[in-house]
C-alpha positions as CSV (number, residue, x, y, z in Angstrom):
1,X,259.0,16.3,238.6
2,X,256.8,16.4,241.6
3,X,253.1,16.1,241.3
4,X,251.2,19.2,242.2
5,X,247.8,19.0,243.6
6,X,245.3,20.4,241.2
7,X,242.2,21.8,242.7
8,X,239.1,19.9,241.7
9,X,236.4,22.0,240.3
10,X,233.4,22.4,242.5
11,X,230.4,20.5,241.4
12,X,227.9,22.6,239.4
13,X,225.4,22.1,242.2
14,X,227.5,23.9,244.8
15,X,227.1,27.5,243.4
16,X,223.4,26.8,242.9
17,X,223.0,25.7,246.5
18,X,225.0,28.8,247.7
19,X,222.8,31.1,245.6
20,X,219.7,29.4,247.0
21,X,220.9,29.7,250.6
22,X,221.8,33.4,250.0
23,X,218.4,34.0,248.5
24,X,216.6,32.5,251.5
25,X,218.8,34.5,253.9
26,X,218.2,37.8,252.0
27,X,214.5,37.3,251.8
28,X,214.2,36.3,255.4
29,X,214.1,40.1,256.1
30,X,210.4,40.0,255.1
31,X,209.8,38.0,258.3
32,X,210.1,41.4,260.1
33,X,207.1,42.9,258.2
34,X,204.5,41.3,260.6
35,X,206.4,42.8,263.6
36,X,205.9,46.3,262.0
37,X,202.2,45.5,261.3
38,X,201.9,44.5,265.0
39,X,203.4,47.8,266.0
40,X,200.8,49.6,263.8
41,X,198.1,47.7,265.7
42,X,199.7,48.8,269.0
43,X,199.6,52.4,267.6
44,X,195.8,52.0,267.0
45,X,195.4,50.7,270.6
46,X,197.3,53.7,271.9
47,X,195.0,55.9,269.9
48,X,192.0,54.4,271.6
49,X,193.7,54.8,275.0
50,X,194.5,58.4,274.2
51,X,190.9,59.1,273.1
52,X,189.6,57.7,276.3
53,X,192.1,59.6,278.4
54,X,191.3,62.8,276.5
55,X,187.5,62.3,276.9
56,X,187.9,61.8,280.7
57,X,190.2,64.8,280.9
58,X,187.7,67.0,279.1
59,X,184.7,65.7,281.2
60,X,186.4,66.2,284.6
61,X,188.7,69.2,283.9
62,X,186.3,71.8,285.4
63,X,186.5,70.2,288.8
64,X,190.3,69.6,288.8
65,X,192.9,71.5,290.7
66,X,195.7,72.9,288.5
67,X,198.1,70.1,289.5
68,X,195.5,67.5,288.4
69,X,195.2,69.3,285.0
70,X,199.0,69.3,284.6
71,X,199.2,65.6,285.5
72,X,196.5,64.6,283.0
73,X,198.1,66.8,280.3
74,X,201.4,65.1,281.1
75,X,199.7,61.7,280.8
76,X,198.5,62.7,277.3
77,X,202.0,63.8,276.4
78,X,203.4,60.5,277.7
79,X,201.0,58.5,275.4
80,X,201.8,60.8,272.5
81,X,205.6,60.3,272.9
82,X,205.2,56.5,273.0
83,X,203.1,56.7,269.8
84,X,205.8,58.8,268.2
85,X,208.3,56.3,269.2
86,X,206.4,53.5,267.7
87,X,206.0,55.4,264.5
88,X,209.7,56.1,264.3
89,X,210.5,52.4,264.9
90,X,208.1,51.2,262.3
91,X,209.3,53.5,259.5
92,X,213.0,53.4,260.3
93,X,213.0,49.6,260.9
94,X,211.1,48.9,257.7
95,X,213.3,51.2,255.7
96,X,216.6,49.9,257.2
97,X,215.8,46.2,257.5
98,X,213.0,45.2,255.1
99,X,212.6,47.4,252.0
100,X,213.0,51.0,250.8
101,X,210.0,53.3,251.1
102,X,209.3,55.2,247.9
103,X,208.4,58.7,248.9
104,X,208.7,60.2,245.4
105,X,204.9,60.0,244.7
106,X,204.1,61.4,248.2
107,X,205.4,65.0,248.5
108,X,203.5,65.5,251.8
109,X,205.3,62.7,253.6
110,X,207.9,63.8,256.2
111,X,211.5,63.8,254.9
112,X,212.7,61.9,258.0
113,X,210.9,58.7,257.0
114,X,213.8,57.6,254.8
115,X,216.6,59.5,256.5
116,X,216.9,57.7,259.9
117,X,219.6,55.2,259.9
118,X,220.2,52.7,262.7
119,X,222.4,55.0,264.8
120,X,219.7,57.8,264.4
121,X,217.0,55.3,265.5
122,X,219.0,54.4,268.6
123,X,219.4,58.1,269.5
124,X,215.7,58.9,268.9
125,X,214.7,55.8,270.9
126,X,216.8,56.8,273.9
127,X,215.8,60.5,273.6
128,X,212.1,59.4,273.7
129,X,212.8,57.1,276.7
130,X,214.5,60.0,278.5
131,X,211.5,62.3,277.8
132,X,209.0,59.7,279.0
133,X,211.1,59.0,282.1
134,X,211.3,62.8,282.8
135,X,207.5,63.0,282.6
136,X,207.2,60.2,285.2
137,X,209.7,61.9,287.5
138,X,207.8,65.2,287.1
139,X,204.5,63.5,287.8
140,X,206.0,62.0,291.0
141,X,207.2,65.5,292.1
142,X,203.8,67.0,291.4
143,X,202.2,64.3,293.6
144,X,204.8,64.7,296.3
145,X,202.2,66.1,298.8
146,X,199.7,63.3,298.3
147,X,201.9,60.4,299.3
148,X,205.6,61.0,299.6
149,X,207.7,57.8,299.2
150,X,211.4,58.6,299.4
151,X,212.4,55.2,298.1
152,X,210.2,55.4,295.1
153,X,211.3,58.9,294.3
154,X,215.0,57.9,294.6
155,X,214.5,55.0,292.2
156,X,212.6,57.2,289.7
157,X,215.4,59.8,289.7
158,X,218.1,57.1,289.6
159,X,216.5,55.3,286.7
160,X,216.0,58.7,284.9
161,X,219.7,59.5,285.4
162,X,220.7,56.1,284.0
163,X,218.7,56.9,280.9
164,X,220.2,60.3,280.6
165,X,223.7,59.1,281.0
166,X,223.1,56.2,278.5
167,X,221.7,58.6,275.9
168,X,224.8,60.9,276.4
169,X,227.2,58.0,276.1
170,X,225.5,56.7,273.0
171,X,225.6,60.1,271.4
172,X,229.3,60.5,272.2
173,X,230.1,57.0,271.0
174,X,228.3,57.7,267.7
175,X,230.1,61.0,267.3
176,X,233.5,59.4,268.0
177,X,232.6,56.5,265.6
178,X,231.7,59.0,262.9
179,X,234.8,61.0,263.5
180,X,236.9,57.8,263.3
181,X,235.2,56.7,260.1
182,X,235.7,60.1,258.4
183,X,239.3,60.6,259.6
């Protein structure tokens, strides 16, 4: 008869230590909450910036040429897109990484608040960046008479194209990944 090694039972403290460690890891997600609060503060700062830009736009619009009106309107759209982006990141990030948002008692809340997963967040983020980049390229084209800088224009268009290609590649990879998961 050969002696077989019998596994020694783990000490009773080991499962308790593991559960404690897992509890700390799981609850560390709440460390993200201050980041989202900080983004809400950034949203408030953007609101102040938007209000100032709008006030100056209204005050000076009567003396503006049409291209200046368009440029100021594009600047307002730019700030609005960044604010939308912050809002999407706050809600989606909180919902995906910290805690679920209970929308049952709030029928007026947009349905997307709890429907954006991480892949959707990446796509919306890149789509917003592409839109913001397009606005900057358009502003540069509208200012082309004032001070044409071919190098700057080339860089603006190149960076915009990199954003567009990145967004397309991300969308394709997500589509291929979803097709692979379903098939």
